[in-house]
DOKOL-635406 format. One record per atom (N, C-alpha, C): x, y, z. Coordinates in steps of 0.2 Angstrom, whole numbers, padded with zeros to 4 digits, always signed. Layout:
BEGIN
XYZ ...
***
This chain:
BEGIN
-0359-0018+0198 -0358-0024+0193 -0359-0021+0186 -0355-0024+0181 -0355-0021+0175 -0361-0025+0171 -0364-0022+0166 -0369-0025+0162 -0367-0031+0159 -0371-0036+0157 -0369-0042+0154 -0366-0041+0148 -0360-0045+0146 -0356-0043+0141 -0358-0049+0135 -0362-0047+0131 -0364-0052+0125 -0359-0050+0119 -0353-0052+0120 -0348-0051+0115 -0349-0055+0109 -0346-0053+0103 -0346-0057+0097 -0349-0053+0091 -0347-0055+0085 -0350-0051+0079 -0357-0053+0078 -0360-0048+0075 -0367-0049+0073 -0369-0043+0069 -0376-0043+0067 -0378-0037+0064 -0386-0036+0067 -0388-0030+0066 -0395-0029+0068 -0398-0024+0063 -0405-0024+0062 -0408-0019+0058 -0413-0015+0062 -0414-0009+0061 -0418-0005+0065 -0422+0000+0060 -0429-0001+0061 -0433+0003+0057 -0437+0007+0061 -0438+0014+0060 -0442+0018+0063 -0448+0020+0059 -0454+0020+0061 -0460+0022+0056 -0465+0025+0060 -0467+0031+0058 -0472+0035+0062 -0478+0035+0058 -0484+0038+0061 -0490+0039+0057 -0489+0042+0051 -0484+0047+0050 -0484+0051+0044 -0480+0047+0038 -0478+0041+0040 -0475+0037+0035 -0468+0038+0034 -0464+0042+0038 -0457+0043+0038 -0454+0037+0040 -0449+0035+0037 -0445+0028+0039 -0438+0029+0037 -0434+0026+0041 -0427+0026+0040 -0424+0019+0042 -0419+0017+0038 -0417+0010+0039 -0409+0011+0040 -0407+0007+0046 -0400+0007+0047 -0398+0000+0048 -0393-0002+0045 -0390-0009+0047 -0383-0008+0048 -0380-0013+0052 -0373-0013+0054 -0371-0019+0057 -0364-0019+0059 -0362-0025+0062 -0358-0022+0068 -0358-0026+0073 -0355-0024+0080 -0348-0028+0080 -0343-0024+0082 -0337-0027+0084 -0337-0031+0090 -0332-0034+0092 -0332-0038+0098 -0331-0034+0104 -0336-0030+0106 -0336-0026+0112 -0342-0026+0116 -0342-0024+0122 -0349-0024+0126 -0354-0020+0122 -0360-0021+0124 -0366-0017+0120 -0365-0010+0121 -0363-0007+0127 -0363+0000+0127 -0358+0003+0122 -0353-0001+0120 -0348+0002+0115 -0349+0000+0108 -0355-0003+0106 -0356-0006+0100 -0355+0000+0094 -0353-0002+0089 -0353+0003+0083 -0355-0001+0077 -0357+0003+0072 -0360+0000+0066 -0356+0002+0060 -0357-0003+0055 -0354-0001+0048 -0359-0004+0043 -0359-0002+0037 -0364-0004+0032 -0363-0011+0030 -0369-0015+0029 -0369-0021+0027 -0376-0023+0023 -0375-0028+0019 -0381-0029+0015 -0387-0031+0019 -0393-0029+0018 -0399-0031+0022 -0401-0038+0021 -0404-0041+0026 -0407-0047+0026 -0406-0051+0032 -0410-0055+0034 -0410-0059+0040 -0408-0066+0038 -0404-0069+0042 -0402-0076+0041 -0403-0080+0047 -0402-0087+0047 -0403-0091+0053 -0397-0089+0058 -0391-0087+0055 -0386-0085+0060 -0387-0079+0063 -0392-0075+0061 -0392-0068+0064 -0393-0069+0072 -0388-0066+0076 -0389-0067+0083 -0395-0063+0086 -0396-0057+0083 -0402-0053+0086 -0404-0048+0081 -0411-0047+0080 -0413-0042+0076 -0418-0037+0080 -0418-0031+0079 -0422-0027+0082 -0426-0022+0078 -0432-0021+0079 -0436-0016+0075 -0440-0012+0080 -0441-0006+0079 -0445-0001+0083 -0450+0003+0078 -0456+0003+0081 -0461+0007+0077 -0465+0011+0082 -0467+0018+0080 -0471+0021+0085 -0476+0026+0082 -0481+0028+0085 -0486+0032+0083 -0485+0039+0085 -0483+0040+0091 -0481+0046+0094 -0475+0045+0099 -0471+0051+0100 -0466+0050+0104 -0469+0051+0111 -0472+0047+0113 -0475+0047+0119 -0473+0040+0122 -0470+0030+0127 -0470+0022+0129 -0472+0023+0136 -0478-0007+0183 -0479-0010+0189 -0472-0012+0191 -0471-0008+0195 -0464-0010+0197 -0463-0017+0198 -0458-0020+0195 -0456-0027+0195 -0453-0029+0202 -0455-0035+0204 -0452-0037+0210 -0445-0039+0209 -0442-0040+0215 -0435-0042+0215 -0434-0049+0212 -0428-0051+0209 -0427-0058+0207 -0428-0063+0212 -0430-0069+0210 -0432-0074+0215 -0426-0079+0216 -0420-0078+0212 -0415-0082+0214 -0414-0088+0209 -0417-0093+0209 -0414-0098+0204 -0418-0104+0203 -0423-0104+0199 -0425-0110+0195 -0419-0112+0191 -0419-0117+0188 -0413-0120+0184 -0412-0117+0177 -0416-0113+0175 -0415-0110+0168 -0413-0115+0163 -0416-0121+0163 -0413-0126+0159 -0417-0126+0152 -0423-0123+0152 -0426-0123+0145 -0431-0117+0145 -0432-0114+0139 -0436-0108+0139 -0443-0110+0141 -0446-0105+0145 -0453-0105+0147 -0456-0099+0145 -0461-0099+0140 -0463-0094+0136 -0466-0088+0140 -0471-0090+0144 -0474-0084+0148 -0469-0081+0153 -0465-0085+0156 -0460-0082+0160 -0455-0077+0157 -0453-0079+0151 -0449-0075+0147 -0452-0068+0145 -0459-0068+0144 -0462-0062+0143 -0463-0058+0149 -0464-0061+0155 -0464-0058+0161 -0458-0054+0162 -0452-0058+0161 -0445-0055+0163 -0444-0049+0158 -0446-0049+0152 -0445-0043+0148 -0449-0037+0150 -0455-0038+0153 -0459-0033+0156 -0456-0031+0162 -0453-0035+0166 -0450-0033+0172 -0444-0029+0171 -0440-0031+0167 -0434-0027+0165 -0436-0020+0162 -0441-0020+0158 -0443-0013+0156 -0445-0009+0161 -0449-0011+0166 -0451-0007+0171 -0446-0005+0176 -0441-0010+0177 -0435-0008+0181 -0431-0002+0178 -0431-0002+0172 -0427+0003+0169 -0431+0010+0169 -0438+0009+0168 -0442+0015+0169 -0441+0018+0176 -0442+0014+0181 -0442+0016+0188 -0435+0019+0190 -0430+0015+0188 -0423+0017+0189 -0421+0024+0186 -0424+0026+0181 -0423+0033+0178 -0428+0038+0180 -0432+0036+0185 -0437+0041+0188 -0444+0042+0184 -0445+0037+0180 -0451+0037+0176 -0457+0032+0180 -0463+0034+0178 -0468+0029+0181 -0468+0023+0177 -0469+0017+0181 -0470+0011+0179 -0476+0010+0175 -0476+0005+0171 -0482+0003+0167 -0486-0003+0169 -0493-0002+0168 -0497-0008+0170 -0498-0013+0164 -0499-0019+0166 -0500-0024+0160 -0507-0023+0158 -0508-0023+0151 -0515-0023+0148 -0516-0030+0145 -0521-0034+0147 -0522-0041+0145 -0523-0041+0138 -0526-0037+0134 -0527-0037+0127 -0520-0036+0124 -0516-0031+0126 -0510-0030+0123 -0505-0037+0124 -0506-0039+0130 -0502-0046+0131 -0504-0051+0127 -0510-0052+0126 -0512-0058+0121 -0511-0056+0114 -0512-0050+0112 -0510-0048+0105 -0502-0048+0103 -0498-0046+0108 -0491-0047+0107 -0489-0054+0106 -0493-0059+0109 -0491-0066+0109 -0494-0070+0103 -0501-0072+0104 -0504-0076+0100 -0511-0075+0099 -0514-0070+0101 -0521-0069+0100 -0524-0070+0093 -0529-0074+0092 -0532-0075+0086 -0536-0069+0083 -0534-0066+0078 -0538-0060+0075 -0538-0061+0067 -0542-0057+0064 -0543-0057+0057 -0541-0051+0054 -0538-0051+0048 -0537-0045+0044 -0543-0041+0042 -0543-0035+0044 -0550-0031+0043 -0552-0031+0036 -0548-0032+0031 -0550-0032+0024 -0550-0039+0020 -0549-0044+0024 -0548-0051+0021 -0551-0056+0027 -0557-0057+0027 -0560-0061+0032 -0557-0069+0032 -0554-0070+0026 -0551-0077+0026 -0544-0078+0029 -0541-0072+0031 -0534-0072+0033 -0534-0071+0041 -0533-0076+0044 -0533-0076+0052 -0526-0077+0054 -0524-0073+0059 -0517-0073+0062 -0517-0074+0069 -0511-0076+0072 -0510-0078+0079 -0506-0072+0082 -0509-0067+0084 -0505-0062+0087 -0500-0059+0083 -0494-0056+0086 -0489-0053+0083 -0483-0058+0083 -0481-0060+0088 -0475-0064+0089 -0476-0071+0086 -0481-0074+0087 -0482-0081+0084 -0483-0080+0077 -0487-0075+0075 -0488-0074+0067 -0482-0073+0064 -0477-0069+0066 -0471-0069+0063 -0467-0075+0062 -0467-0079+0068 -0464-0086+0068 -0467-0090+0063 -0474-0091+0063 -0478-0096+0059 -0477-0094+0052 -0477-0088+0050 -0478-0086+0043 -0471-0083+0040 -0466-0084+0044 -0459-0082+0042 -0458-0075+0039 -0459-0070+0044 -0458-0063+0042 -0456-0059+0048 -0453-0053+0047 -0451-0049+0053 -0452-0042+0051 -0458-0039+0053 -0460-0032+0051 -0465-0030+0055 -0466-0023+0055 -0472-0020+0058 -0478-0020+0053 -0476-0021+0047 -0482-0022+0042 -0484-0029+0043 -0491-0030+0042 -0494-0037+0043 -0494-0040+0036 -0490-0046+0036 -0490-0049+0030 -0496-0051+0027 -0497-0050+0020 -0503-0052+0016 -0510-0048+0018 -0509-0043+0023 -0515-0040+0025 -0515-0033+0022 -0519-0032+0017 -0518-0025+0013 -0523-0020+0015 -0521-0014+0017 -0525-0009+0018 -0529-0006+0012 -0525-0005+0007 -0528-0003+0000 -0522-0005-0005 -0524-0007-0011 -0520-0009-0016 -0514-0013-0014 -0508-0010-0014 -0502-0014-0012 -0499-0012-0005 -0503-0008-0002 -0501-0005+0005 -0504-0010+0010 -0499-0012+0014 -0500-0017+0020 -0503-0013+0026 -0507-0016+0030 -0508-0013+0037 -0502-0013+0041 -0501-0008+0045 -0495-0008+0050 -0498-0010+0056 -0494-0012+0061 -0497-0013+0068 -0500-0007+0071 -0497-0001+0069 -0500+0005+0072 -0507+0006+0069 -0509+0004+0063 -0516+0004+0061 -0520-0001+0064 -0517-0007+0065 -0521-0012+0068 -0523-0011+0076 -0518-0008+0079 -0519-0006+0086 -0525-0001+0087 -0526+0004+0082 -0531+0008+0082 -0538+0005+0080 -0538+0001+0075 -0543-0002+0072 -0542-0009+0070 -0544-0015+0073 -0550-0015+0077 -0549-0015+0084 -0543-0014+0087 -0542-0015+0094 -0543-0009+0098 -0544-0003+0095 -0547+0003+0099 -0542+0007+0103 -0535+0006+0102 -0530+0010+0105 -0529+0016+0100 -0533+0022+0102 -0533+0027+0097 -0528+0032+0098 -0525+0033+0104 -0520+0038+0106 -0513+0035+0105 -0508+0037+0109 -0501+0035+0108 -0501+0028+0108 -0497+0025+0104 -0496+0018+0103 -0490+0016+0100 -0487+0010+0101 -0480+0009+0099 -0479+0001+0099 -0474-0001+0095 -0472-0008+0095 -0464-0008+0095 -0461-0012+0099 -0454-0014+0098 -0454-0022+0097 -0450-0024+0092 -0449-0031+0091 -0442-0033+0090 -0440-0039+0092 -0433-0042+0091 -0433-0049+0092 -0427-0052+0089 -0426-0059+0091 -0419-0061+0092 -0418-0066+0095 -0411-0068+0096 -0411-0076+0097 -0405-0079+0097 -0403-0086+0098 -0400-0087+0104 -0400-0082+0109 -0396-0083+0115 -0400-0088+0120 -0396-0091+0124 -0398-0096+0129 -0402-0093+0134 -0405-0098+0138 -0409-0095+0144 -0405-0096+0151 -0398-0097+0150 -0394-0097+0156 -0395-0091+0160 -0395-0092+0167 -0395-0086+0171 -0390-0081+0170 -0392-0075+0170 -0387-0069+0168 -0389-0063+0173 -0383-0059+0174 -0384-0053+0178 -0386-0048+0173 -0391-0044+0175 -0393-0038+0171 -0393-0032+0175 -0390-0027+0172 -0389-0020+0176 -0394-0015+0173 -0398-0013+0178 -0404-0009+0176 -0404-0002+0179 -0408+0003+0175 -0409+0009+0178 -0403+0014+0176 -0399+0012+0171 -0393+0016+0169 -0395+0022+0164 -0391+0027+0164 -0392+0033+0160 -0390+0031+0153 -0391+0035+0148 -0390+0034+0141 -0383+0032+0139 -0378+0034+0144 -0371+0032+0143 -0369+0026+0147 -0374+0023+0150 -0372+0017+0154 -0370+0018+0161 -0370+0024+0163 -0368+0026+0170 -0374+0027+0175 -0372+0028+0181 -0377+0029+0186 -0383+0024+0186 -0381+0018+0186 -0386+0012+0186 -0388+0012+0193 -0394+0008+0194 -0398+0008+0200 -0397+0001+0203 -0395-0004+0200 -0395-0011+0203 -0394-0016+0197 -0393-0022+0200 -0393-0028+0196 -0398-0033+0197 -0400-0037+0193 -0405-0043+0194 -0403-0049+0190 -0406-0054+0191 -0404-0061+0188 -0410-0062+0183 -0409-0064+0177 -0414-0065+0172 -0411-0070+0167 -0415-0073+0163 -0412-0077+0157 -0408-0073+0152 -0403-0076+0150 -0398-0072+0145 -0402-0069+0139 -0406-0073+0137 -0410-0071+0131 -0414-0065+0132 -0417-0064+0138 -0420-0058+0140 -0416-0052+0141 -0410-0053+0145 -0405-0048+0146 -0402-0046+0139 -0401-0050+0134 -0398-0048+0128 -0403-0044+0124 -0410-0046+0124 -0415-0042+0120 -0416-0035+0123 -0417-0035+0130 -0418-0028+0133 -0412-0024+0133 -0406-0027+0133 -0399-0023+0132 -0399-0019+0126 -0401-0023+0120 -0401-0020+0114 -0406-0015+0113 -0412-0016+0115 -0417-0010+0115 -0414-0004+0119 -0412-0005+0125 -0410+0001+0129 -0404+0004+0126 -0399+0001+0122 -0394+0004+0119 -0395+0007+0112 -0401+0007+0110 -0403+0010+0104 -0408+0016+0106 -0406+0022+0104 -0409+0028+0106 -0417+0028+0104 -0418+0025+0098 -0425+0025+0096 -0429+0020+0100 -0427+0014+0102 -0430+0009+0106 -0431+0012+0113 -0425+0015+0116 -0425+0018+0122 -0431+0023+0123 -0431+0027+0117 -0436+0032+0117 -0443+0030+0118 -0445+0024+0115 -0451+0021+0116 -0452+0018+0123 -0447+0014+0125 -0448+0011+0132 -0449+0017+0137 -0446+0023+0136 -0447+0028+0141 -0452+0033+0139 -0456+0031+0134 -0461+0036+0131 -0467+0037+0136 -0472+0041+0134 -0477+0043+0138 -0483+0039+0137 -0482+0033+0140 -0488+0027+0140 -0490+0026+0147 -0495+0022+0147 -0497+0020+0154 -0498+0012+0154 -0498+0009+0149 -0499+0002+0148 -0495-0002+0143 -0494-0008+0144 -0490-0012+0139 -0492-0019+0140 -0489-0023+0135 -0489-0030+0135 -0484-0033+0131 -0480-0038+0133 -0475-0041+0129 -0477-0049+0128 -0475-0051+0122 -0476-0058+0121 -0470-0061+0118 -0469-0068+0119 -0463-0072+0116 -0466-0078+0113 -0462-0079+0107 -0464-0086+0104 -0457-0089+0101 -0457-0095+0101 -0451-0098+0099 -0452-0102+0092 -0447-0102+0088 -0447-0106+0082 -0440-0105+0078 -0438-0110+0074 -0432-0110+0070 -0426-0109+0075 -0426-0111+0081 -0421-0110+0085 -0420-0103+0089 -0425-0098+0087 -0424-0092+0090 -0430-0090+0094 -0429-0085+0098 -0434-0082+0102 -0436-0075+0100 -0442-0074+0098 -0445-0068+0095 -0449-0064+0101 -0447-0058+0102 -0451-0054+0107 -0455-0048+0103 -0461-0047+0106 -0464-0041+0104 -0467-0038+0110 -0466-0031+0111 -0469-0027+0116 -0473-0022+0113 -0479-0021+0115 -0484-0016+0113 -0485-0011+0118 -0485-0005+0117 -0486+0001+0122 -0492+0005+0119 -0496+0008+0124 -0502+0012+0123 -0503+0017+0128 -0506+0023+0127 -0508+0028+0132 -0516+0027+0132 -0518+0025+0137 -0526+0024+0137 -0528+0018+0133 -0534+0016+0133 -0536+0010+0129 -0543+0007+0132 -0546+0003+0128 -0553+0001+0130 -0553-0005+0134 -0547-0008+0135 -0547-0015+0138 -0544-0015+0145 -0545-0020+0149 -0544-0019+0156 -0536-0020+0157 -0534-0016+0163 -0527-0017+0165 -0527-0023+0170 -0522-0027+0171 -0522-0032+0176 -0518-0030+0182 -0523-0029+0187 -0520-0026+0194 -0522-0031+0199 -0523-0037+0197 -0525-0042+0202 -0519-0047+0203 -0517-0048+0209 -0511-0052+0210 -0513-0059+0210 -0509-0064+0209 -0510-0071+0210 -0511-0073+0217 -0513-0079+0218 -0514-0081+0225 -0511-0088+0226 -0508-0089+0232 -0507-0096+0234 -0513-0098+0239 -0516-0103+0236 -0523-0105+0240 -0522-0109+0246 -0517-0114+0245 -0516-0118+0251 -0509-0122+0250 -0506-0124+0255 -0500-0128+0255 -0500-0134+0260 -0496-0139+0258 -0496-0145+0263 -0490-0144+0267 -0490-0148+0273 -0484-0149+0277 -0484-0144+0283 -0489-0140+0284 -0489-0136+0290 -0489-0140+0296 -0484-0139+0301 -0484-0142+0307 -0480-0149+0306 -0478-0151+0300 -0474-0157+0300 -0468-0157+0303 -0465-0163+0304 -0459-0164+0307 -0455-0168+0303 -0448-0167+0302 -0444-0171+0297 -0437-0171+0301 -0434-0177+0300 -0427-0178+0303 -0422-0174+0299 -0417-0171+0302 -0412-0168+0298 -0409-0172+0294 -0408-0170+0287 -0405-0175+0282 -0410-0179+0278 -0416-0179+0281 -0421-0183+0277 -0425-0178+0272 -0429-0180+0268 -0433-0176+0263 -0440-0176+0265 -0443-0171+0263 -0451-0171+0263 -0453-0168+0257 -0459-0170+0254 -0462-0168+0249 -0467-0163+0251 -0467-0157+0248 -0472-0151+0249 -0475-0149+0243 -0481-0147+0243 -0485-0144+0237 -0489-0138+0239 -0491-0135+0234 -0495-0129+0235 -0500-0128+0229 -0506-0126+0230 -0511-0124+0225 -0511-0117+0224 -0509-0115+0218 -0509-0108+0216 -0513-0106+0210 -0515-0100+0210 -0520-0098+0205 -0519-0090+0203 -0521-0088+0197 -0521-0082+0194 -0527-0080+0190 -0529-0074+0189 -0535-0072+0185 -0533-0072+0178 -0526-0072+0176 -0524-0071+0169 -0519-0077+0167 -0513-0076+0169 -0508-0082+0167 -0502-0081+0172 -0500-0087+0175 -0495-0087+0180 -0488-0087+0176 -0483-0085+0179 -0476-0084+0176 -0471-0089+0180 -0471-0088+0186 -0466-0092+0190 -0467-0091+0197 -0463-0095+0201 -0464-0095+0208 -0458-0098+0212 -0458-0097+0219 -0452-0099+0223 -0454-0100+0230 -0450-0104+0233 -0451-0106+0240 -0445-0104+0244 -0446-0101+0250 -0440-0099+0254 -0440-0101+0261 -0434-0103+0263 -0434-0105+0270 -0432-0099+0275 -0435-0100+0281 -0435-0095+0286 -0438-0088+0283 -0444-0089+0280 -0447-0084+0276 -0450-0079+0281 -0449-0072+0279 -0452-0067+0282 -0459-0066+0280 -0463-0061+0282 -0470-0060+0280 -0470-0059+0273 -0465-0056+0270 -0464-0054+0263 -0461-0059+0259 -0459-0065+0262 -0456-0070+0259 -0448-0069+0257 -0445-0064+0261 -0438-0064+0261 -0435-0070+0265 -0430-0072+0263 -0427-0079+0265 -0422-0082+0260 -0420-0088+0261 -0416-0092+0257 -0420-0096+0252 -0419-0095+0246 -0423-0099+0241 -0421-0106+0241 -0426-0111+0242 -0424-0118+0242 -0427-0121+0236 -0432-0118+0232 -0435-0120+0226 -0438-0115+0222 -0437-0115+0215 -0440-0110+0211 -0442-0114+0204 -0447-0111+0201 -0449-0114+0195 -0453-0109+0190 -0454-0111+0184 -0457-0106+0179 -0462-0109+0175 -0467-0106+0172 -0472-0108+0168 -0471-0107+0161 -0474-0111+0157 -0473-0110+0149 -0479-0106+0146 -0484-0110+0146 -0490-0107+0142 -0497-0108+0146 -0500-0102+0147 -0507-0102+0148 -0509-0106+0155 -0505-0106+0160 -0506-0109+0166 -0510-0104+0171 -0516-0106+0173 -0520-0101+0177 -0520-0104+0184 -0521-0111+0185 -0521-0114+0191 -0516-0120+0191 -0513-0121+0196 -0508-0127+0196 -0507-0129+0204 -0506-0135+0204 -0503-0138+0211 -0496-0140+0209 -0492-0137+0213 -0484-0137+0212 -0481-0141+0217 -0477-0146+0216 -0474-0150+0221 -0467-0150+0220 -0463-0151+0226 -0456-0152+0225 -0454-0156+0232 -0448-0159+0231 -0445-0163+0237 -0440-0159+0240 -0440-0158+0246 -0435-0153+0250 -0430-0158+0254 -0424-0158+0252 -0419-0161+0256 -0416-0157+0262 -0417-0159+0268 -0415-0155+0274 -0408-0156+0276 -0404-0159+0272 -0397-0159+0274 -0394-0152+0275 -0391-0151+0280 -0388-0145+0282 -0392-0140+0285 -0399-0141+0285 -0403-0136+0288 -0403-0137+0295 -0402-0131+0299 -0402-0132+0306 -0408-0135+0309 -0407-0138+0315 -0413-0141+0319 -0417-0135+0321 -0423-0136+0322 -0428-0131+0325 -0434-0130+0320 -0438-0125+0322 -0444-0123+0318 -0442-0118+0313 -0444-0120+0307 -0443-0115+0301 -0449-0113+0298 -0450-0107+0296 -0455-0104+0292 -0453-0106+0284 -0458-0109+0281 -0457-0110+0274 -0462-0106+0270 -0460-0102+0266 -0464-0097+0262 -0465-0098+0255 -0471-0099+0252 -0473-0100+0245 -0475-0093+0242 -0473-0091+0236 -0475-0085+0233 -0475-0087+0225 -0480-0084+0222 -0480-0084+0214 -0481-0077+0211 -0479-0077+0205 -0479-0071+0201 -0483-0072+0194 -0487-0067+0192 -0490-0068+0186 -0487-0065+0180 -0489-0065+0174 -0486-0063+0168 -0486-0055+0168 -0491-0052+0172 -0491-0045+0173 -0486-0042+0178 -0482-0047+0181 -0476-0046+0185 -0479-0044+0193 -0485-0046+0194 -0488-0045+0201 -0487-0051+0205 -0485-0050+0211 -0483-0056+0216 -0489-0057+0221 -0490-0063+0222 -0495-0065+0228 -0492-0063+0234 -0496-0064+0239 -0494-0063+0246 -0490-0069+0248 -0486-0069+0253 -0482-0075+0255 -0486-0079+0259 -0487-0086+0257 -0491-0091+0261 -0486-0095+0265 -0486-0094+0271 -0481-0097+0276 -0483-0103+0280 -0479-0108+0280 -0481-0114+0284 -0475-0115+0289 -0475-0119+0294 -0470-0120+0299 -0468-0128+0298 -0462-0129+0298 -0459-0136+0298 -0454-0137+0303 -0454-0142+0307 -0449-0144+0313 -0444-0148+0310 -0438-0146+0310 -0432-0151+0308 -0429-0153+0314 -0429-0160+0315 -0427-0163+0322 -0420-0167+0321 
***
C-alpha cells in the first residue's frame, strides 16, 4: 500500500540548531505531489493561519517500545489529545523498528514537558509556562527558543538548555515540533520505509493529522536523523488551538526521571456468563486503570488470549484519564448463535497495552 497522499500546496519551515549555535533556515513550497516527491522553492518567511503544516527540528547531538498493532476503528470524530500523542509515539517507534533500530521507552517527565507541565523560567521566577506544546499555543509562538525567558541579555533559553537545566537531561537531547490543520479522519500510514520511500514494512491506521505530521518528519533528512538518533527515551505531547494541532516530541539519552514500563490494566468487566437473544442488544462495561495516563481501548468478539478478533467497539481518551469505567451497547444483529469470547484491552500514552480481559456471552 502506498503512503498516505496529503496532496496540495503549502509551505514549511525547518530550523536546525545545535549546541554550538549553528543554524540554517530553509523555507519552501510543495507542489501538488505525494510527500515523497515534494520539492521546495523560496518563499517569504512567516506563519499564517492558512499554513497547512510547519516543522522545526533542534538537536544537541546527532545521537534520537514497540508499538502495538492498530485497533481498528473508533470513530475518529473528534481530536483526543492524549490519544494523538500516543499515536505519534507509536508511529515513531514503528519506523525505528521497521528500519532495524531499537525502539524507545516513554519517559514520563518528557511526556509531561512536551505537553503542558507547569515550569518556571530559571532566570525569571514570575514567568511560568505550561510545557512546550501548550505554551506555544497559549503564548502564540513557534520556536525552540523559549519566549520571554532570557538566558542573558537578549539571548533566549533554548529547549536544549532547559532540558539540561532544570530538568537534568545532560547527555544527548533533541526536540522536533510541528503543527497542522489536518483532520482526525482514519488514514492508512506506511511505516518502516527507507529514505527513498521503499522497502516499507507495513501499514497501520491512524488519525490523518498524526500520519501527516510523522510523514513530514520522516521525509525531512534532519528530522529523520533525530527520530533515528542514538536515544533511549522520548515523550510526545499535543495541544490544540486556533484550529491547529501542535506536536512536540522530546528525545534524550539517559536521564534522571523514570521510564514508563507499567502496562495499564482492565480490572473488571460486566456481562460474563450473560445470555442475549440474537438481534438484541446488551450493555457491557469495564473498569480500566493506568499508573500514568490512558490513551485508547477496544473490545473484540471471539477474542483470542491476546485479544485478536473482530473489533466491535473502540474509543479514545482526551486528557489525564487514569481510571475509567467505560460502557457501550452491543447490538448482536448478525452475530452467530453460540458462545462467544468478548475481550477488553486498553493502551496507555506510553503505547503499552494491557492484558486481554475476556468474558463469555451466549447469543441464543
